[in-house]
C-alpha positions in Angstrom: 89.7 81.0 103.1 89.0 81.1 99.3 89.2 84.9 99.7 92.8 84.6 100.8 93.7 82.6 97.7 91.9 85.2 95.6 94.0 88.0 97.2 97.2 86.1 96.5 96.2 85.4 93.0 95.4 89.0 92.2 98.7 90.0 93.6 100.5 87.4 91.4 98.9 88.7 88.3 99.7 92.3 89.2 103.4 91.5 89.9 103.6 89.5 86.7 102.3 92.5 84.7 104.8 94.8 86.6 107.7 92.4 85.7 106.5 92.4 82.0 106.7 96.3 82.1 110.1 96.3 83.6 111.5 93.8 81.1 110.1 95.9 78.2 111.9 98.9 79.7 115.2 97.0 79.9 114.8 95.8 76.3 113.8 99.3 75.0 116.4 101.3 76.8 118.3 102.1 73.6 115.4 101.9 71.1 114.7 105.0 69.1 113.1 103.5 66.0 109.5 102.5 65.7 108.3 99.3 63.9 108.4 101.0 60.5 111.8 102.6 60.9 110.4 106.0 62.0 111.9 108.1 64.7 110.0 107.0 67.9 112.1 106.8 71.1 110.8 104.1 73.4 108.9 105.5 76.4 109.4 103.9 79.8 106.4 102.0 81.2 105.3 102.4 84.8 102.7 99.9 86.2 100.2 101.6 88.6 98.6 99.2 91.0 95.4 99.8 92.9 93.4 98.2 95.7 90.5 95.8 95.0 89.0 94.2 92.0 87.0 96.6 89.8 85.2 93.9 88.0 83.6 92.4 91.2 83.7 95.5 93.4 85.6 93.8 96.2 88.0 95.8 98.1 90.4 92.9 98.8 93.4 92.2 96.6 95.1 94.3 93.9 94.7 95.0 90.2 96.6 96.9 87.6 94.9 100.3 87.4 97.0 101.5 84.3 100.3 101.4 82.6 101.7 104.8 82.2 104.2 105.9 79.6 106.9 108.2 80.8 108.1 110.5 78.0 111.5 111.4 79.5 114.4 111.4 77.1 118.1 112.2 77.4 119.8 114.1 74.6 123.0 112.6 73.0 125.1 114.6 70.7 125.4 112.6 67.4 125.6 115.0 64.5 125.9 112.3 61.8 122.9 110.2 63.0 119.9 110.0 60.7 117.6 111.2 63.6 119.7 114.1 64.7 118.0 117.4 65.0 119.4 120.7 63.7 121.8 120.8 66.8 123.0 117.3 66.2 121.1 115.9 69.2 119.2 112.6 69.2 116.7 111.7 71.9 117.2 108.4 73.7 114.9 106.8 76.4 116.0 108.0 79.9 116.0 104.5 81.3 118.5 103.4 84.0 119.2 99.7 83.9 120.1 99.7 87.5 116.8 101.2 88.6 115.0 98.6 86.4 116.9 95.8 88.0 116.0 97.0 91.5 112.4 97.4 90.4 112.5 93.8 89.0 113.9 92.4 92.3 111.2 94.2 94.3 108.4 92.8 92.0 110.0 89.3 92.1 110.2 89.4 96.0 106.6 90.5 96.1 105.6 87.6 93.7 107.5 85.1 95.9 105.8 86.4 99.0 102.4 85.9 97.5 103.3 82.3 96.4 104.3 81.6 100.0 101.0 83.1 101.3 99.0 81.0 98.8 100.9 77.9 99.8 100.2 78.6 103.5 96.5 79.1 102.8 96.4 75.8 100.8 98.1 74.1 103.8 95.5 75.4 106.2 92.7 74.3 103.9 94.1 70.8 103.7 94.5 70.7 107.4 90.9 71.8 107.9 89.7 69.2 105.5 91.6 66.4 107.3 89.9 67.5 110.6 86.5 67.2 109.0 87.1 63.8 107.5 
C-alpha cells in the first residue's frame, strides 16, 4: 500500500511543478525585458512529464522529465519602442492567457484527484490496522 502513496506523492509533485510553469507563463505573457533591462522576450515554459522515478528505477508514478522553453513570439508594430527593429516590430511572447488558464485547471484537477487517491489509500491502511489490532 505504501507504493500507492508514493505514486500519488510523485503525481502531486509533478502537478505542482506544472502549475508553477503555468503561473510563470501567465506572469511573463507581456515581458520583453531581461533582469538587466536587455531585450529578452519571455519564453513560454512547457512541463514534460514521464513515467516512473529515474532515481530509483521504479516504473510506477510520474516525474518531471524536463521543462522546455518554447521560443514562439508574436510581432507587434511599435515603431517608437526602444526594442523595435528596423521595421518597427517588437517581439512579444506568444502566450494565450485562456490556454494557460485551461492548462492550470487541468493541472489543478489532476492534483485534486491525486489527493483524493492518497486519502483513500490512507483510509484503507487505517482500516487494515484496525483489523489487526
